[in-house]
C-alpha positions as CSV (number, residue, x, y, z in Angstrom):
1,M,9.3,-43.4,49.8
2,Q,12.9,-43.8,48.4
3,R,11.7,-46.4,46.0
4,R,8.9,-44.1,44.8
5,M,11.3,-41.2,44.3
6,F,13.7,-43.5,42.4
7,L,10.9,-44.6,40.0
8,Q,9.8,-41.0,39.5
9,S,13.4,-40.1,38.6
10,L,13.5,-42.9,36.1
11,A,10.3,-41.8,34.5
12,G,11.6,-38.2,34.3
13,A,14.8,-39.4,32.7
14,A,12.9,-41.4,30.2
15,A,10.8,-38.3,29.3
16,L,13.9,-36.1,28.7
17,P,14.6,-37.4,25.1
18,V,11.0,-36.7,24.2
19,L,11.1,-33.2,25.7
20,A,14.4,-32.5,23.9
21,Q,13.0,-33.6,20.6
22,A,9.9,-31.4,21.1
23,Q,12.2,-28.4,22.0
24,Q,14.4,-29.1,19.0
25,A,11.5,-29.4,16.5
26,P,11.7,-26.8,13.9
27,Q,9.4,-23.8,14.4
28,P,8.1,-21.6,11.6
29,T,10.1,-18.5,11.5
30,F,10.0,-15.2,9.5
31,P,13.0,-13.9,7.7
32,P,14.8,-11.2,9.6
33,V,13.3,-7.7,9.5
34,D,15.1,-5.6,6.9
35,E,14.5,-2.9,4.3
36,R,12.3,-5.3,2.3
37,S,10.1,-6.4,5.1
38,V,6.4,-5.6,4.3
39,W,4.0,-5.5,7.3
40,L,0.4,-5.8,6.2
41,V,-0.4,-5.8,10.0
42,G,-0.1,-3.0,12.5
43,D,1.1,0.6,12.0
44,S,4.6,-0.1,10.7
45,A,7.5,-2.6,10.9
46,P,9.5,-2.8,14.1
47,A,12.5,-0.5,14.0
48,D,15.9,-2.0,13.3
49,P,18.3,-0.6,16.0
50,V,21.3,-0.3,13.6
51,R,19.4,1.5,10.9
52,L,17.5,3.7,13.3
53,T,20.8,4.8,14.9
54,A,22.3,5.6,11.4
55,R,19.1,7.5,10.5
56,L,19.3,9.5,13.8
57,A,22.9,10.4,13.1
58,E,22.0,11.5,9.6
59,L,19.1,13.7,10.7
60,T,20.9,15.2,13.7
61,A,23.7,16.5,11.5
62,K,21.1,18.7,9.8
63,F,20.3,20.5,13.1
64,D,22.3,23.5,14.4
65,K,21.1,22.5,17.9
66,A,19.1,19.3,18.3
67,R,19.5,18.8,22.0
68,D,16.8,20.0,24.4
69,G,17.0,20.5,28.1
70,Y,14.0,19.0,30.0
71,L,12.0,19.1,26.8
72,A,12.7,22.8,26.2
73,G,14.3,24.1,23.0
74,G,16.1,22.1,20.3
75,A,14.4,19.5,18.2
76,V,11.5,19.2,20.7
77,E,10.6,22.8,20.3
78,A,10.8,22.5,16.5
79,L,8.6,19.4,16.6
80,E,6.0,21.2,18.8
81,K,5.8,24.1,16.3
82,R,5.6,21.7,13.4
83,F,2.7,19.8,14.9
84,A,0.8,22.9,16.0
85,S,0.9,24.0,12.3
86,L,0.1,20.6,11.0
87,L,-3.0,20.3,13.2
88,N,-4.0,23.9,12.9
89,K,-3.8,24.5,16.7
90,E,-2.3,27.4,18.5
91,S,0.2,25.5,20.6
92,C,1.6,22.0,21.1
93,V,3.4,20.0,23.9
94,F,5.7,17.0,23.7
95,L,4.8,14.2,26.1
96,P,6.7,10.9,26.7
97,T,3.6,8.7,26.2
98,G,0.1,8.8,24.6
99,S,-1.4,7.6,27.9
100,L,-0.2,10.7,29.6
101,A,-1.4,12.9,26.7
102,N,-5.0,11.5,27.0
103,H,-5.1,11.8,30.7
104,I,-3.8,15.3,30.8
105,A,-6.1,16.4,28.0
106,V,-9.3,15.4,29.7
107,R,-8.1,16.8,33.0
108,V,-7.4,20.2,31.5
109,L,-10.6,20.3,29.4
110,G,-12.8,19.1,32.2
111,G,-11.6,21.7,34.6
112,E,-13.9,21.8,37.7
113,R,-16.4,19.5,36.0
114,S,-15.1,16.0,36.8
115,R,-17.6,14.0,34.7
116,I,-15.9,13.0,31.4
117,L,-17.6,11.0,28.6
118,V,-15.5,8.4,26.8
119,Q,-16.0,5.5,24.4
120,H,-16.2,2.2,26.2
121,E,-13.8,0.6,23.8
122,S,-11.2,3.5,24.0
123,H,-7.7,3.2,25.2
124,L,-8.4,5.9,27.8
125,Y,-11.1,3.8,29.4
126,R,-9.8,0.3,28.9
127,D,-6.0,0.4,29.0
128,E,-4.8,3.0,31.5
129,Y,-5.3,1.3,34.8
130,D,-8.0,3.9,35.8
131,A,-5.3,6.5,35.9
132,A,-7.6,9.4,35.2
133,Q,-10.0,8.3,37.9
134,L,-7.4,7.5,40.6
135,L,-4.9,10.3,39.9
136,S,-7.1,13.1,38.8
137,G,-10.4,12.3,40.5
138,L,-12.3,12.2,37.1
139,N,-15.4,10.2,36.6
140,L,-15.2,8.5,33.2
141,V,-18.6,7.6,31.9
142,P,-18.4,5.0,29.0
143,L,-20.6,5.2,25.9
144,A,-21.0,3.0,22.8
145,K,-20.1,-0.3,24.3
146,G,-19.0,-2.8,21.7
147,Q,-18.7,-0.3,18.9
148,A,-16.7,2.6,17.7
149,Q,-19.5,5.1,16.8
150,V,-21.1,7.3,19.5
151,T,-24.6,8.3,18.6
152,L,-26.0,11.7,19.2
153,E,-28.9,10.1,21.1
154,E,-26.4,8.4,23.5
155,L,-24.6,11.7,24.1
156,K,-27.9,13.5,24.8
157,L,-29.0,10.7,27.2
158,A,-25.7,10.8,29.1
159,V,-25.8,14.6,29.5
160,D,-29.5,14.5,30.5
161,E,-28.7,11.8,33.1
162,A,-26.0,14.0,34.6
163,E,-27.9,17.2,34.6
164,N,-31.3,15.9,35.7
165,G,-30.3,13.3,38.3
166,P,-30.9,13.6,42.0
167,H,-27.7,15.7,42.2
168,A,-27.2,17.8,39.1
169,L,-23.8,17.5,37.5
170,K,-22.2,19.1,34.4
171,V,-20.2,17.1,31.9
172,G,-16.8,18.7,31.5
173,A,-15.4,17.0,28.5
174,M,-15.7,14.2,26.0
175,S,-12.8,12.1,24.7
176,I,-13.2,10.5,21.3
177,E,-10.7,7.9,20.1
178,S,-10.7,7.9,16.3
179,P,-9.5,5.6,14.7
180,V,-10.6,3.1,17.3
181,R,-7.9,0.4,17.7
182,R,-10.3,-2.2,19.1
183,H,-12.6,-1.9,16.1
184,K,-10.2,-2.4,13.2
185,G,-9.2,1.3,13.1
186,E,-12.8,2.4,12.5
187,M,-13.2,6.2,12.7
188,V,-16.1,8.0,14.2
189,E,-17.7,9.2,10.9
190,P,-17.2,12.9,10.1
191,A,-20.9,13.6,9.8
192,T,-21.6,12.0,13.2
193,M,-18.7,13.8,14.8
194,K,-19.9,17.1,13.5
195,N,-23.3,16.5,15.1
196,L,-21.7,15.4,18.4
197,A,-19.5,18.5,18.4
198,A,-22.4,20.9,17.7
199,F,-24.4,19.5,20.7
200,A,-21.2,19.5,22.9
201,R,-20.7,23.2,22.2
202,E,-24.3,23.9,23.2
203,K,-23.6,22.3,26.5
204,N,-20.2,23.8,27.0
205,I,-18.6,20.3,26.8
206,R,-15.1,20.4,25.6
207,L,-13.7,17.8,23.2
208,H,-10.5,15.8,23.0
209,L,-9.4,13.6,20.1
210,D,-7.2,10.6,20.7
211,G,-5.9,10.6,17.2
212,A,-2.9,8.4,17.8
213,R,-3.1,6.9,14.3
214,L,-4.7,9.9,12.6
215,L,-2.0,10.4,10.0
216,L,-2.5,6.9,8.6
217,A,-5.8,8.0,7.1
218,P,-6.2,7.9,3.2
219,P,-5.6,11.1,1.3
220,E,-9.3,11.8,0.7
221,F,-10.0,12.1,4.4
222,D,-10.4,15.8,5.4
223,R,-8.1,15.8,8.4
224,N,-8.2,19.6,8.9
225,A,-12.0,19.7,9.1
226,Y,-12.1,16.8,11.5
227,V,-9.5,18.1,13.9
228,A,-11.1,21.5,13.9
229,L,-14.1,20.0,15.9
230,F,-11.8,19.3,18.9
231,D,-10.2,21.5,21.5
232,T,-7.2,19.2,21.9
233,V,-5.8,16.4,19.8
234,Y,-3.1,13.8,20.5
235,V,-0.9,12.1,17.9
236,S,1.6,9.3,18.5
237,L,5.2,9.6,17.5
238,Y,6.4,6.0,17.7
239,K,3.6,4.0,16.0
240,Y,4.5,5.0,12.5
241,L,6.8,8.1,12.6
242,G,9.9,6.2,13.5
243,A,10.5,7.6,17.0
244,P,11.3,5.2,19.9
245,F,8.7,6.9,22.2
246,G,6.7,10.0,22.6
247,A,3.5,11.9,21.8
248,V,2.3,15.4,21.0
249,L,-0.8,17.1,22.4
250,A,-2.0,20.2,20.5
251,G,-4.6,22.8,21.4
252,S,-5.0,26.4,22.5
253,K,-2.1,28.2,24.2
254,A,-4.0,28.4,27.5
255,D,-4.8,24.7,27.5
256,I,-1.3,23.6,26.4
257,D,0.3,25.8,29.1
258,K,-1.8,23.9,31.7
259,A,-0.8,20.6,30.1
260,R,2.9,21.5,30.4
261,A,2.4,22.2,34.1
262,L,0.6,18.9,34.6
263,R,3.4,17.1,32.7
264,D,5.8,18.4,35.3
265,R,3.5,17.3,38.2
266,F,3.2,13.8,36.8
267,G,6.9,13.4,36.3
268,G,6.7,13.4,32.5
269,T,9.2,16.2,31.9
270,I,12.1,13.8,31.1
271,Y,15.6,15.1,30.7
272,Q,15.8,14.9,27.0
273,G,13.4,14.1,24.2
274,W,15.4,15.2,21.2
275,I,16.1,11.7,19.9
276,S,12.4,11.0,19.3
277,A,11.8,14.6,18.1
278,V,14.5,14.4,15.5
279,L,13.3,11.1,14.1
280,A,9.7,12.2,14.0
281,L,10.6,15.4,12.3
282,G,12.5,13.5,9.7
283,A,9.5,11.2,9.0
284,L,7.1,14.1,8.8
285,D,9.0,15.8,5.9
286,D,7.2,13.7,3.3
287,F,4.9,11.5,5.3
288,E,1.6,12.6,3.9
289,A,2.9,12.0,0.3
290,R,4.2,8.5,1.3
291,I,1.0,7.4,3.1
292,A,-1.1,8.6,0.2
293,K,1.2,6.6,-2.1
294,S,0.8,3.6,0.2
295,H,-3.0,3.7,0.0
296,Q,-2.7,3.9,-3.8
297,A,-0.4,0.9,-3.8
298,A,-2.8,-1.1,-1.6
299,R,-5.8,-0.3,-3.8
300,K,-3.8,-1.4,-6.9
301,L,-3.0,-4.6,-5.1
302,F,-6.6,-5.2,-4.1
303,A,-7.8,-4.6,-7.7
304,A,-5.3,-7.1,-9.0
305,I,-6.2,-10.1,-6.7
306,D,-9.2,-12.3,-6.7
307,A,-10.9,-11.0,-3.5
308,K,-13.8,-9.1,-2.1
309,V,-12.6,-5.9,-0.6
310,K,-14.4,-4.1,2.2
311,P,-12.9,-0.7,3.2
312,N,-13.4,0.2,6.8
313,A,-15.5,3.2,7.8
314,S,-14.5,6.8,7.2
315,G,-10.9,7.2,6.8
316,S,-9.5,4.0,8.2
317,N,-6.3,2.4,6.9
318,I,-7.6,-1.1,7.5
319,Y,-9.4,-3.1,4.8
320,T,-11.1,-6.5,5.1
321,L,-10.4,-9.0,2.3
322,T,-12.5,-12.1,1.7
323,L,-10.3,-14.5,-0.2
324,P,-11.5,-17.5,-2.2
325,P,-10.6,-20.9,-0.6
326,K,-7.9,-21.6,-3.2
327,I,-6.1,-18.3,-2.3
328,A,-6.8,-18.4,1.4
329,T,-5.1,-21.8,1.7
330,G,-1.4,-21.3,2.0
331,V,-1.3,-17.5,1.5
332,F,-0.1,-17.0,5.0
333,D,2.8,-19.4,4.6
334,R,3.8,-17.9,1.3
335,M,3.8,-14.5,2.8
336,R,5.8,-15.6,5.8
337,E,8.5,-17.3,3.6
338,A,8.8,-14.2,1.5
339,G,9.1,-11.8,4.4
340,V,5.7,-10.3,4.2
341,R,3.6,-10.2,7.4
342,M,-0.1,-10.7,7.1
343,Q,-2.8,-12.1,9.4
344,K,-3.8,-15.7,8.8
345,P,-7.2,-15.8,7.0
346,D,-10.0,-17.2,9.1
347,A,-12.1,-20.2,8.1
348,N,-14.2,-18.1,5.7
349,G,-11.2,-16.5,4.0
350,N,-11.5,-13.2,5.8
351,V,-8.3,-11.2,6.6
352,D,-7.7,-7.7,7.7
353,V,-5.0,-5.9,5.8
354,Y,-3.3,-2.8,7.3
355,V,-2.1,-0.1,5.0
356,N,1.2,1.5,6.1
357,E,4.2,2.7,4.2
358,T,6.1,-0.6,4.3
359,I,3.9,-1.7,1.4
360,L,6.2,0.6,-0.7
361,R,9.2,-1.6,0.0
362,R,8.2,-4.1,-2.8
363,P,6.6,-3.7,-6.2
364,V,2.9,-4.3,-6.1
365,D,3.1,-7.1,-8.6
366,E,5.6,-8.9,-6.4
367,I,3.2,-8.9,-3.5
368,Q,0.4,-9.8,-5.8
369,K,2.1,-13.1,-6.8
370,L,2.1,-14.2,-3.2
371,F,-1.7,-14.4,-3.2
372,G,-1.4,-17.3,-5.6
């Protein structure tokens, strides 16, 4: 036994130099994130703590009173009013997370009717640990498995199944995620959504919009008309508005008052939210102009490179490029070395490009050259 252990120890020692060499082998790295970093993936670039802190100090100095107390007053109240106006809703509430915003929204809208229709691919159904089911006793019924679009036929069938089953039930609410993260930011098309909403009103089914990334849509998208179809709408504060956390939920005063009470019950009324509120307010000042300019820059880039461009459906900020082999080969490495993040093209040269305002950090022709 001792001899075997001795031999094993020798084998392990012999392997150490090999392991050390493997660990010391150079790994591909990106340049550090800075003010020139362009992210053609995701919603934005990760925040730099030093710059974020300086930005917070700059913005806070403009407030007479930024600080809130348990999410009341200060910059949080100003943010709620700003988003209520932006989304054409009567009232708005700040919440620490989007998961809580979605959960509270469907609970409020469903009321005594516990059957809630959702998209199978939505965050509410797939990513929240069955929170709405376990904590609020809601029955989430998934539609549109494997796709973003919910058809009117599916909705009618789901309602008919509830109302005409052995024990008749009423559907209380339907939640729509749009854009749908799992489907390359595809939005439920406005014409489709209008038909869904019309039928929902007939059946007294209330509607919630998980519009976390709604503000990233291109300028031609009619956001006001879209949002008007829903009773409540949630927008994220941290994905692209520069806040470290937070969400807003907008709707009627009666619904939002109920949402505030539920926020307290779920432990979501944190001591202070002004840091996120101040940063989000600062980003909102000219965000619509900047995101419109970002889409224009992206389209200029796409027109200048040798690639087939497929815009995603109805207001998405994600485009699929098909690059010729001579461009697809090596483009990822060139981008990486230059501090531009982009997905690696697949074997057929297809790559998804996400439009966000980081594209404005470099001249378009500078990014174009990286395509070879």
